All heavy atoms as a GROMACS GRO file, in nm:
protein
  535
    1MET      N    1   0.087  -0.120  -0.001
    1MET     CA    2   0.001   0.002  -0.001
    1MET      C    3   0.093   0.124   0.003
    1MET      O    4   0.186   0.139   0.083
    1MET     CB    5  -0.087  -0.002   0.126
    1MET     CG    6  -0.191   0.113   0.129
    1MET     SD    7  -0.291   0.109   0.274
    1MET     CE    8  -0.404  -0.029   0.245
    2ASP      N    9   0.056   0.217  -0.088
    2ASP     CA   10   0.133   0.341  -0.087
    2ASP      C   11   0.097   0.436   0.025
    2ASP      O   12   0.000   0.414   0.100
    2ASP     CB   13   0.120   0.412  -0.223
    2ASP     CG   14  -0.025   0.466  -0.243
    2ASP    OD1   15  -0.115   0.406  -0.173
    2ASP    OD2   16  -0.043   0.552  -0.325
    3ILE      N   17   0.171   0.534   0.050
    3ILE     CA   18   0.156   0.617   0.160
    3ILE      C   19   0.023   0.697   0.153
    3ILE      O   20  -0.042   0.722   0.264
    3ILE     CB   21   0.272   0.721   0.173
    3ILE    CG1   22   0.278   0.784   0.315
    3ILE    CG2   23   0.269   0.828   0.069
    3ILE    CD1   24   0.310   0.691   0.424
    4ASP      N   25  -0.024   0.734   0.036
    4ASP     CA   26  -0.154   0.798   0.029
    4ASP      C   27  -0.265   0.708   0.067
    4ASP      O   28  -0.361   0.749   0.136
    4ASP     CB   29  -0.179   0.846  -0.115
    4ASP     CG   30  -0.088   0.966  -0.153
    4ASP    OD1   31  -0.042   1.038  -0.063
    4ASP    OD2   32  -0.054   0.981  -0.270
    5GLY      N   33  -0.253   0.588   0.032
    5GLY     CA   34  -0.356   0.481   0.071
    5GLY      C   35  -0.352   0.461   0.223
    5GLY      O   36  -0.460   0.443   0.288
    6ILE      N   37  -0.236   0.460   0.279
    6ILE     CA   38  -0.218   0.445   0.430
    6ILE      C   39  -0.288   0.559   0.502
    6ILE      O   40  -0.364   0.539   0.591
    6ILE     CB   41  -0.077   0.430   0.468
    6ILE    CG1   42  -0.020   0.300   0.415
    6ILE    CG2   43  -0.061   0.452   0.616
    6ILE    CD1   44   0.129   0.279   0.432
    7ILE      N   45  -0.261   0.681   0.449
    7ILE     CA   46  -0.322   0.804   0.518
    7ILE      C   47  -0.472   0.797   0.502
    7ILE      O   48  -0.546   0.831   0.598
    7ILE     CB   49  -0.262   0.926   0.453
    7ILE    CG1   50  -0.114   0.937   0.492
    7ILE    CG2   51  -0.340   1.054   0.502
    7ILE    CD1   52  -0.042   1.044   0.423
    8THR      N   53  -0.518   0.764   0.382
    8THR     CA   54  -0.664   0.754   0.362
    8THR      C   55  -0.730   0.650   0.460
    8THR      O   56  -0.830   0.682   0.518
    8THR     CB   57  -0.697   0.708   0.218
    8THR    OG1   58  -0.644   0.813   0.127
    8THR    CG2   59  -0.846   0.702   0.184
    9ARG      N   60  -0.670   0.540   0.472
    9ARG     CA   61  -0.721   0.433   0.562
    9ARG      C   62  -0.713   0.477   0.707
    9ARG      O   63  -0.810   0.453   0.782
    9ARG     CB   64  -0.648   0.300   0.541
    9ARG     CG   65  -0.709   0.193   0.623
    9ARG     CD   66  -0.854   0.156   0.584
    9ARG     NE   67  -0.899   0.052   0.671
    9ARG     CZ   68  -1.023   0.032   0.704
    9ARG    NH1   69  -1.118   0.118   0.658
    9ARG    NH2   70  -1.062  -0.069   0.781
   10ILE      N   71  -0.608   0.544   0.746
   10ILE     CA   72  -0.600   0.591   0.887
   10ILE      C   73  -0.706   0.696   0.918
   10ILE      O   74  -0.774   0.688   1.022
   10ILE     CB   75  -0.459   0.662   0.913
   10ILE    CG1   76  -0.353   0.552   0.914
   10ILE    CG2   77  -0.462   0.735   1.040
   10ILE    CD1   78  -0.210   0.610   0.919
   11ASN      N   79  -0.735   0.786   0.820
   11ASN     CA   80  -0.839   0.877   0.838
   11ASN      C   81  -0.979   0.811   0.834
   11ASN      O   82  -1.065   0.861   0.910
   11ASN     CB   83  -0.830   0.983   0.717
   11ASN     CG   84  -0.714   1.075   0.733
   11ASN    OD1   85  -0.667   1.105   0.844
   11ASN    ND2   86  -0.666   1.130   0.623
   12GLU      N   87  -1.005   0.712   0.757
   12GLU     CA   88  -1.127   0.638   0.763
   12GLU      C   89  -1.151   0.579   0.899
   12GLU      O   90  -1.264   0.589   0.960
   12GLU     CB   91  -1.131   0.534   0.659
   12GLU     CG   92  -1.144   0.578   0.519
   12GLU     CD   93  -1.124   0.460   0.415
   12GLU    OE1   94  -1.095   0.348   0.455
   12GLU    OE2   95  -1.130   0.494   0.285
   13LEU      N   96  -1.045   0.516   0.955
   13LEU     CA   97  -1.056   0.453   1.081
   13LEU      C   98  -1.082   0.562   1.190
   13LEU      O   99  -1.154   0.539   1.293
   13LEU     CB  100  -0.936   0.371   1.112
   13LEU     CG  101  -0.927   0.240   1.022
   13LEU    CD1  102  -0.784   0.182   1.044
   13LEU    CD2  103  -1.033   0.142   1.058
   14ALA      N  104  -1.015   0.679   1.181
   14ALA     CA  105  -1.037   0.782   1.282
   14ALA      C  106  -1.177   0.832   1.276
   14ALA      O  107  -1.233   0.852   1.383
   14ALA     CB  108  -0.941   0.896   1.246
   15ARG      N  109  -1.235   0.851   1.154
   15ARG     CA  110  -1.374   0.892   1.149
   15ARG      C  111  -1.470   0.791   1.209
   15ARG      O  112  -1.563   0.815   1.276
   15ARG     CB  113  -1.413   0.920   1.007
   15ARG     CG  114  -1.370   1.058   0.956
   15ARG     CD  115  -1.434   1.087   0.819
   15ARG     NE  116  -1.386   1.003   0.711
   15ARG     CZ  117  -1.271   1.026   0.645
   15ARG    NH1  118  -1.199   1.122   0.682
   15ARG    NH2  119  -1.237   0.937   0.552
   16LYS      N  120  -1.437   0.666   1.176
   16LYS     CA  121  -1.525   0.554   1.229
   16LYS      C  122  -1.519   0.548   1.383
   16LYS      O  123  -1.616   0.522   1.446
   16LYS     CB  124  -1.489   0.419   1.169
   16LYS     CG  125  -1.581   0.311   1.211
   16LYS     CD  126  -1.555   0.177   1.148
   16LYS     CE  127  -1.660   0.080   1.200
   16LYS     NZ  128  -1.616  -0.051   1.201
   17LYS      N  129  -1.397   0.564   1.435
   17LYS     CA  130  -1.388   0.565   1.584
   17LYS      C  131  -1.467   0.676   1.647
   17LYS      O  132  -1.534   0.652   1.752
   17LYS     CB  133  -1.238   0.588   1.623
   17LYS     CG  134  -1.214   0.572   1.773
   17LYS     CD  135  -1.071   0.597   1.817
   17LYS     CE  136  -1.064   0.588   1.963
   17LYS     NZ  137  -0.928   0.629   2.005
   18LYS      N  138  -1.472   0.794   1.584
   18LYS     CA  139  -1.550   0.905   1.637
   18LYS      C  140  -1.703   0.873   1.634
   18LYS      O  141  -1.782   0.913   1.722
   18LYS     CB  142  -1.527   1.024   1.570
   18LYS     CG  143  -1.387   1.094   1.604
   18LYS     CD  144  -1.370   1.223   1.532
   18LYS     CE  145  -1.228   1.275   1.553
   18LYS     NZ  146  -1.209   1.402   1.478
   19GLU      N  147  -1.744   0.806   1.522
   19GLU     CA  148  -1.886   0.789   1.498
   19GLU      C  149  -1.937   0.668   1.578
   19GLU      O  150  -2.042   0.680   1.643
   19GLU     CB  151  -1.911   0.762   1.349
   19GLU     CG  152  -1.879   0.887   1.259
   19GLU     CD  153  -1.884   0.855   1.119
   19GLU    OE1  154  -1.910   0.737   1.073
   19GLU    OE2  155  -1.856   0.947   1.037
   20SER      N  156  -1.870   0.554   1.562
   20SER     CA  157  -1.927   0.432   1.625
   20SER      C  158  -1.832   0.346   1.704
   20SER      O  159  -1.868   0.240   1.760
   20SER     CB  160  -1.998   0.355   1.521
   20SER     OG  161  -1.899   0.312   1.424
   21GLY      N  162  -1.701   0.376   1.705
   21GLY     CA  163  -1.600   0.298   1.771
   21GLY      C  164  -1.546   0.200   1.670
   21GLY      O  165  -1.600   0.170   1.560
   22LEU      N  166  -1.431   0.141   1.709
   22LEU     CA  167  -1.360   0.040   1.629
   22LEU      C  168  -1.368  -0.100   1.695
   22LEU      O  169  -1.374  -0.111   1.817
   22LEU     CB  170  -1.212   0.079   1.611
   22LEU     CG  171  -1.180   0.211   1.547
   22LEU    CD1  172  -1.034   0.242   1.552
   22LEU    CD2  173  -1.233   0.217   1.405
   23THR      N  174  -1.362  -0.200   1.606
   23THR     CA  175  -1.355  -0.335   1.653
   23THR      C  176  -1.206  -0.360   1.693
   23THR      O  177  -1.116  -0.275   1.665
   23THR     CB  178  -1.389  -0.430   1.540
   23THR    OG1  179  -1.301  -0.421   1.436
   23THR    CG2  180  -1.529  -0.410   1.489
   24ALA      N  181  -1.184  -0.470   1.750
   24ALA     CA  182  -1.046  -0.498   1.791
   24ALA      C  183  -0.957  -0.520   1.676
   24ALA      O  184  -0.838  -0.472   1.677
   24ALA     CB  185  -1.047  -0.630   1.876
   25GLU      N  186  -1.005  -0.579   1.570
   25GLU     CA  187  -0.922  -0.591   1.447
   25GLU      C  188  -0.891  -0.456   1.379
   25GLU      O  189  -0.783  -0.436   1.332
   25GLU     CB  190  -0.995  -0.675   1.342
   25GLU     CG  191  -1.019  -0.821   1.382
   25GLU     CD  192  -1.142  -0.845   1.469
   25GLU    OE1  193  -1.233  -0.757   1.483
   25GLU    OE2  194  -1.146  -0.945   1.545
   26GLU      N  195  -0.993  -0.371   1.388
   26GLU     CA  196  -0.958  -0.233   1.328
   26GLU      C  197  -0.867  -0.157   1.410
   26GLU      O  198  -0.784  -0.078   1.360
   26GLU     CB  199  -1.098  -0.156   1.318
   26GLU     CG  200  -1.185  -0.213   1.207
   26GLU     CD  201  -1.324  -0.152   1.211
   26GLU    OE1  202  -1.370  -0.115   1.322
   26GLU    OE2  203  -1.385  -0.148   1.101
   27THR      N  204  -0.868  -0.173   1.543
   27THR     CA  205  -0.776  -0.103   1.634
   27THR      C  206  -0.632  -0.151   1.599
   27THR      O  207  -0.537  -0.082   1.589
   27THR     CB  208  -0.803  -0.132   1.774
   27THR    OG1  209  -0.945  -0.079   1.798
   27THR    CG2  210  -0.711  -0.061   1.862
   28VAL      N  211  -0.617  -0.286   1.585
   28VAL     CA  212  -0.481  -0.340   1.549
   28VAL      C  213  -0.438  -0.290   1.412
   28VAL      O  214  -0.325  -0.251   1.396
   28VAL     CB  215  -0.495  -0.499   1.547
   28VAL    CG1  216  -0.364  -0.558   1.482
   28VAL    CG2  217  -0.517  -0.552   1.685
   29GLU      N  218  -0.534  -0.286   1.314
   29GLU     CA  219  -0.500  -0.234   1.179
   29GLU      C  220  -0.453  -0.089   1.190
   29GLU      O  221  -0.349  -0.051   1.124
   29GLU     CB  222  -0.620  -0.243   1.086
   29GLU     CG  223  -0.592  -0.186   0.945
   29GLU     CD  224  -0.719  -0.183   0.859
   29GLU    OE1  225  -0.827  -0.210   0.909
   29GLU    OE2  226  -0.699  -0.150   0.739
   30ARG      N  227  -0.528  -0.008   1.263
   30ARG     CA  228  -0.494   0.133   1.284
   30ARG      C  229  -0.350   0.149   1.335
   30ARG      O  230  -0.273   0.229   1.288
   30ARG     CB  231  -0.595   0.204   1.370
   30ARG     CG  232  -0.560   0.354   1.392
   30ARG     CD  233  -0.644   0.407   1.512
   30ARG     NE  234  -0.602   0.337   1.622
   30ARG     CZ  235  -0.660   0.352   1.745
   30ARG    NH1  236  -0.764   0.431   1.759
   30ARG    NH2  237  -0.614   0.293   1.859
   31ASP      N  238  -0.322   0.076   1.447
   31ASP     CA  239  -0.190   0.085   1.505
   31ASP      C  240  -0.080   0.042   1.413
   31ASP      O  241   0.024   0.103   1.406
   31ASP     CB  242  -0.189  -0.006   1.633
   31ASP     CG  243  -0.282   0.046   1.740
   31ASP    OD1  244  -0.320   0.168   1.735
   31ASP    OD2  245  -0.309  -0.032   1.837
   32GLU      N  246  -0.104  -0.066   1.328
   32GLU     CA  247  -0.003  -0.108   1.236
   32GLU      C  248   0.019  -0.003   1.124
   32GLU      O  249   0.130   0.028   1.089
   32GLU     CB  250  -0.050  -0.240   1.168
   32GLU     CG  251  -0.042  -0.352   1.262
   32GLU     CD  252  -0.094  -0.486   1.208
   32GLU    OE1  253  -0.161  -0.481   1.097
   32GLU    OE2  254  -0.083  -0.588   1.274
   33LEU      N  255  -0.096   0.060   1.079
   33LEU     CA  256  -0.080   0.167   0.976
   33LEU      C  257  -0.009   0.289   1.028
   33LEU      O  258   0.073   0.347   0.960
   33LEU     CB  259  -0.215   0.208   0.922
   33LEU     CG  260  -0.293   0.094   0.838
   33LEU    CD1  261  -0.434   0.140   0.813
   33LEU    CD2  262  -0.220   0.066   0.711
   34ARG      N  263  -0.040   0.320   1.154
   34ARG     CA  264   0.029   0.434   1.208
   34ARG      C  265   0.183   0.408   1.222
   34ARG      O  266   0.265   0.497   1.204
   34ARG     CB  267  -0.026   0.466   1.350
   34ARG     CG  268  -0.159   0.538   1.350
   34ARG     CD  269  -0.205   0.555   1.488
   34ARG     NE  270  -0.326   0.638   1.491
   34ARG     CZ  271  -0.398   0.663   1.603
   34ARG    NH1  272  -0.355   0.618   1.716
   34ARG    NH2  273  -0.508   0.729   1.591
   35ALA      N  274   0.217   0.285   1.260
   35ALA     CA  275   0.359   0.248   1.274
   35ALA      C  276   0.419   0.258   1.139
   35ALA      O  277   0.542   0.315   1.131
   35ALA     CB  278   0.368   0.112   1.333
   36VAL      N  279   0.356   0.217   1.027
   36VAL     CA  280   0.421   0.229   0.895
   36VAL      C  281   0.442   0.368   0.857
   36VAL      O  282   0.537   0.416   0.806
   36VAL     CB  283   0.334   0.148   0.793
   36VAL    CG1  284   0.372   0.180   0.648
   36VAL    CG2  285   0.333   0.000   0.821
   37TYR      N  286   0.333   0.451   0.886
   37TYR     CA  287   0.332   0.586   0.852
   37TYR      C  288   0.446   0.665   0.928
   37TYR      O  289   0.522   0.738   0.865
   37TYR     CB  290   0.195   0.655   0.888
   37TYR     CG  291   0.193   0.807   0.857
   37TYR    CD1  292   0.190   0.854   0.730
   37TYR    CD2  293   0.195   0.896   0.964
   37TYR    CE1  294   0.178   0.990   0.703
   37TYR    CE2  295   0.180   1.026   0.942
   37TYR     CZ  296   0.187   1.074   0.807
   37TYR     OH  297   0.176   1.210   0.787
   38LEU      N  298   0.460   0.647   1.051
   38LEU     CA  299   0.561   0.708   1.130
   38LEU      C  300   0.700   0.661   1.091
   38LEU      O  301   0.796   0.739   1.084
   38LEU     CB  302   0.545   0.684   1.280
   38LEU     CG  303   0.427   0.757   1.338
   38LEU    CD1  304   0.406   0.715   1.486
   38LEU    CD2  305   0.446   0.905   1.333
   39GLY      N  306   0.715   0.536   1.052
   39GLY     CA  307   0.844   0.481   1.006
   39GLY      C  308   0.883   0.544   0.872
   39GLY      O  309   0.998   0.581   0.860
   40ASN      N  310   0.790   0.575   0.793
   40ASN     CA  311   0.818   0.646   0.665
   40ASN      C  312   0.864   0.790   0.692
   40ASN      O  313   0.954   0.836   0.635
   40ASN     CB  314   0.680   0.647   0.577
   40ASN     CG  315   0.710   0.703   0.442
   40ASN    OD1  316   0.771   0.798   0.428
   40ASN    ND2  317   0.659   0.628   0.345
   41ILE      N  318   0.795   0.861   0.787
   41ILE     CA  319   0.826   0.994   0.821
   41ILE      C  320   0.972   0.997   0.875
   41ILE      O  321   1.054   1.076   0.834
   41ILE     CB  322   0.732   1.063   0.920
   41ILE    CG1  323   0.609   1.080   0.850
   41ILE    CG2  324   0.790   1.183   0.978
   41ILE    CD1  325   0.490   1.130   0.941
   42ARG      N  326   1.008   0.907   0.968
   42ARG     CA  327   1.137   0.902   1.021
   42ARG      C  328   1.245   0.875   0.921
   42ARG      O  329   1.349   0.933   0.921
   42ARG     CB  330   1.141   0.799   1.135
   42ARG     CG  331   1.067   0.836   1.257
   42ARG     CD  332   1.070   0.725   1.368
   42ARG     NE  333   0.991   0.762   1.480
   42ARG     CZ  334   0.885   0.700   1.522
   42ARG    NH1  335   0.845   0.586   1.461
   42ARG    NH2  336   0.810   0.740   1.619
   43ARG      N  337   1.218   0.781   0.832
   43ARG     CA  338   1.313   0.748   0.728
   43ARG      C  339   1.338   0.864   0.632
   43ARG      O  340   1.454   0.895   0.605
   43ARG     CB  341   1.254   0.616   0.650
   43ARG     CG  342   1.352   0.567   0.544
   43ARG     CD  343   1.306   0.433   0.488
   43ARG     NE  344   1.160   0.434   0.456
   43ARG     CZ  345   1.059   0.373   0.530
   43ARG    NH1  346   1.099   0.319   0.650
   43ARG    NH2  347   0.943   0.379   0.494
   44ASN      N  348   1.229   0.935   0.591
   44ASN     CA  349   1.248   1.051   0.507
   44ASN      C  350   1.324   1.163   0.584
   44ASN      O  351   1.410   1.226   0.519
   44ASN     CB  352   1.114   1.102   0.462
   44ASN     CG  353   1.047   1.013   0.363
   44ASN    OD1  354   1.109   0.931   0.294
   44ASN    ND2  355   0.914   1.027   0.345
   45PHE      N  356   1.296   1.183   0.704
   45PHE     CA  357   1.372   1.287   0.781
   45PHE      C  358   1.511   1.250   0.797
   45PHE      O  359   1.600   1.335   0.783
   45PHE     CB  360   1.304   1.303   0.914
   45PHE     CG  361   1.360   1.418   0.999
   45PHE    CD1  362   1.336   1.550   0.957
   45PHE    CD2  363   1.424   1.393   1.114
   45PHE    CE1  364   1.376   1.653   1.030
   45PHE    CE2  365   1.472   1.500   1.189
   45PHE     CZ  366   1.454   1.635   1.147
   46ARG      N  367   1.542   1.127   0.820
   46ARG     CA  368   1.680   1.082   0.839
   46ARG      C  369   1.758   1.106   0.696
   46ARG      O  370   1.871   1.146   0.702
   46ARG     CB  371   1.685   0.933   0.873
   46ARG     CG  372   1.827   0.870   0.874
   46ARG     CD  373   1.932   0.935   0.953
   46ARG     NE  374   1.898   0.955   1.088
   46ARG     CZ  375   1.963   1.034   1.173
   46ARG    NH1  376   2.070   1.094   1.131
   46ARG    NH2  377   1.934   1.044   1.297
   47GLN      N  378   1.688   1.078   0.590
   47GLN     CA  379   1.749   1.097   0.453
   47GLN      C  380   1.786   1.246   0.438
   47GLN      O  381   1.888   1.283   0.384
   47GLN     CB  382   1.666   1.045   0.343
   47GLN     CG  383   1.661   0.898   0.337
   47GLN     CD  384   1.558   0.845   0.235
   47GLN    OE1  385   1.477   0.925   0.189
   47GLN    NE2  386   1.559   0.720   0.204
   48GLN      N  387   1.694   1.335   0.480
   48GLN     CA  388   1.721   1.478   0.470
   48GLN      C  389   1.838   1.514   0.555
   48GLN      O  390   1.918   1.595   0.519
   48GLN     CB  391   1.593   1.553   0.512
   48GLN     CG  392   1.484   1.553   0.409
   48GLN     CD  393   1.362   1.638   0.452
   48GLN    OE1  394   1.345   1.655   0.572
   48GLN    NE2  395   1.283   1.676   0.356
   49LEU      N  396   1.841   1.464   0.680
   49LEU     CA  397   1.954   1.499   0.768
   49LEU      C  398   2.086   1.452   0.711
   49LEU      O  399   2.189   1.515   0.725
   49LEU     CB  400   1.930   1.439   0.910
   49LEU     CG  401   1.818   1.499   0.990
   49LEU    CD1  402   1.805   1.432   1.120
   49LEU    CD2  403   1.851   1.648   1.015
   50ASP      N  404   2.081   1.333   0.651
   50ASP     CA  405   2.202   1.275   0.596
   50ASP      C  406   2.262   1.357   0.478
   50ASP      O  407   2.383   1.344   0.452
   50ASP     CB  408   2.182   1.132   0.555
   50ASP     CG  409   2.165   1.041   0.670
   50ASP    OD1  410   2.204   1.080   0.788
   50ASP    OD2  411   2.119   0.928   0.653
   51THR      N  412   2.177   1.432   0.414
   51THR     CA  413   2.225   1.511   0.299
   51THR      C  414   2.278   1.655   0.334
   51THR      O  415   2.332   1.719   0.254
   51THR     CB  416   2.109   1.524   0.193
   51THR    OG1  417   2.005   1.598   0.250
   51THR    CG2  418   2.064   1.397   0.140
   52ILE      N  419   2.270   1.684   0.464
   52ILE     CA  420   2.311   1.819   0.514
   52ILE      C  421   2.467   1.811   0.513
   52ILE      O  422   2.529   1.721   0.569
   52ILE     CB  423   2.253   1.847   0.653
   52ILE    CG1  424   2.105   1.867   0.639
   52ILE    CG2  425   2.322   1.978   0.704
   52ILE    CD1  426   2.032   1.895   0.771
   53GLU      N  427   2.530   1.918   0.461
   53GLU     CA  428   2.671   1.932   0.468
   53GLU      C  429   2.706   2.048   0.551
   53GLU      O  430   2.649   2.156   0.532
   53GLU     CB  431   2.727   1.951   0.332
   53GLU     CG  432   2.719   1.832   0.240
   53GLU     CD  433   2.783   1.853   0.103
   53GLU    OE1  434   2.878   1.936   0.100
   53GLU    OE2  435   2.746   1.788   0.010
   54TRP      N  436   2.790   2.035   0.643
   54TRP     CA  437   2.829   2.141   0.737
   54TRP      C  438   2.942   2.216   0.668
   54TRP      O  439   3.040   2.161   0.627
   54TRP     CB  440   2.881   2.089   0.867
   54TRP     CG  441   2.773   2.023   0.948
   54TRP    CD1  442   2.746   1.893   0.952
   54TRP    CD2  443   2.678   2.082   1.031
   54TRP    NE1  444   2.637   1.867   1.032
   54TRP    CE2  445   2.598   1.992   1.082
   54TRP    CE3  446   2.655   2.221   1.069
   54TRP    CZ2  447   2.489   2.015   1.167
   54TRP    CZ3  448   2.557   2.246   1.155
   54TRP    CH2  449   2.471   2.149   1.204
   55VAL      N  450   2.922   2.348   0.654
   55VAL     CA  451   3.017   2.438   0.594
   55VAL      C  452   3.056   2.547   0.693
   55VAL      O  453   2.972   2.604   0.751
   55VAL     CB  454   2.960   2.498   0.466
   55VAL    CG1  455   3.057   2.589   0.401
   55VAL    CG2  456   2.905   2.395   0.368
   56GLU      N  457   3.180   2.560   0.711
   56GLU     CA  458   3.233   2.654   0.809
   56GLU      C  459   3.260   2.784   0.734
   56GLU      O  460   3.297   2.787   0.615
   56GLU     CB  461   3.361   2.605   0.868
   56GLU     CG  462   3.351   2.476   0.938
   56GLU     CD  463   3.379   2.485   1.079
   56GLU    OE1  464   3.417   2.589   1.134
   56GLU    OE2  465   3.358   2.379   1.151
   57ASP      N  466   3.243   2.895   0.805
   57ASP     CA  467   3.276   3.023   0.744
   57ASP      C  468   3.426   3.040   0.722
   57ASP      O  469   3.502   2.981   0.797
   57ASP     CB  470   3.233   3.140   0.836
   57ASP     CG  471   3.084   3.150   0.851
   57ASP    OD1  472   3.012   3.106   0.758
   57ASP    OD2  473   3.033   3.207   0.957
   58SER      N  474   3.468   3.112   0.622
   58SER     CA  475   3.612   3.128   0.591
   58SER      C  476   3.685   3.197   0.710
   58SER      O  477   3.797   3.168   0.742
   58SER     CB  478   3.632   3.199   0.460
   58SER     OG  479   3.576   3.331   0.473
   59GLU      N  480   3.609   3.290   0.774
   59GLU     CA  481   3.665   3.360   0.894
   59GLU      C  482   3.692   3.257   1.002
   59GLU      O  483   3.799   3.265   1.072
   59GLU     CB  484   3.565   3.461   0.939
   59GLU     CG  485   3.613   3.554   1.049
   59GLU     CD  486   3.509   3.655   1.087
   59GLU    OE1  487   3.458   3.726   0.995
   59GLU    OE2  488   3.476   3.662   1.208
   60THR      N  489   3.613   3.163   1.027
   60THR     CA  490   3.631   3.065   1.128
   60THR      C  491   3.750   2.976   1.094
   60THR      O  492   3.827   2.939   1.180
   60THR     CB  493   3.504   2.977   1.147
   60THR    OG1  494   3.387   3.061   1.172
   60THR    CG2  495   3.524   2.879   1.264
   61GLU      N  496   3.761   2.942   0.960
   61GLU     CA  497   3.872   2.857   0.922
   61GLU      C  498   4.008   2.927   0.938
   61GLU      O  499   4.101   2.862   0.982
   61GLU     CB  500   3.853   2.814   0.772
   61GLU     CG  501   3.733   2.719   0.754
   61GLU     CD  502   3.713   2.689   0.605
   61GLU    OE1  503   3.796   2.736   0.524
   61GLU    OE2  504   3.614   2.619   0.578
   62GLU      N  505   4.008   3.053   0.918
   62GLU     CA  506   4.134   3.132   0.933
   62GLU      C  507   4.180   3.137   1.079
   62GLU      O  508   4.301   3.137   1.109
   62GLU     CB  509   4.122   3.269   0.875
   62GLU     CG  510   4.107   3.273   0.727
   62GLU     CD  511   4.075   3.419   0.676
   62GLU    OE1  512   4.089   3.513   0.746
   62GLU    OE2  513   4.040   3.417   0.551
   63LYS      N  514   4.082   3.145   1.168
   63LYS     CA  515   4.116   3.153   1.313
   63LYS      C  516   4.172   3.022   1.362
   63LYS      O  517   4.255   3.013   1.454
   63LYS     CB  518   3.996   3.189   1.394
   63LYS     CG  519   3.950   3.325   1.380
   63LYS     CD  520   3.827   3.355   1.466
   63LYS     CE  521   3.778   3.501   1.449
   63LYS     NZ  522   3.663   3.524   1.532
   64GLY      N  523   4.127   2.915   1.299
   64GLY     CA  524   4.168   2.777   1.339
   64GLY      C  525   4.309   2.751   1.292
   64GLY      O  526   4.377   2.653   1.346
   65LYS      N  527   4.365   2.822   1.198
   65LYS     CA  528   4.498   2.785   1.141
   65LYS      C  529   4.604   2.842   1.223
   65LYS      O  530   4.617   2.920   1.295
   65LYS     CB  531   4.506   2.846   0.997
   65LYS     CG  532   4.422   2.762   0.908
   65LYS     CD  533   4.435   2.813   0.764
   65LYS     CE  534   4.356   2.737   0.671
   65LYS     NZ  535   4.364   2.780   0.538
   0.00000   0.00000   0.00000
């Protein structure tokens, strides 16, 4: 399931919980979908952090020499 499908299903389950409550199976499904979604967010964030390059100012480099 793609991330858009996961979000759609999480939202469907959230609406159902407000309206009539969830069954035990739906609660388990919701928790699993949330875990997949959060894992995706963490993975994407980690990738962004890994691409950051630290660059020092030339003034700071001169003081260190």
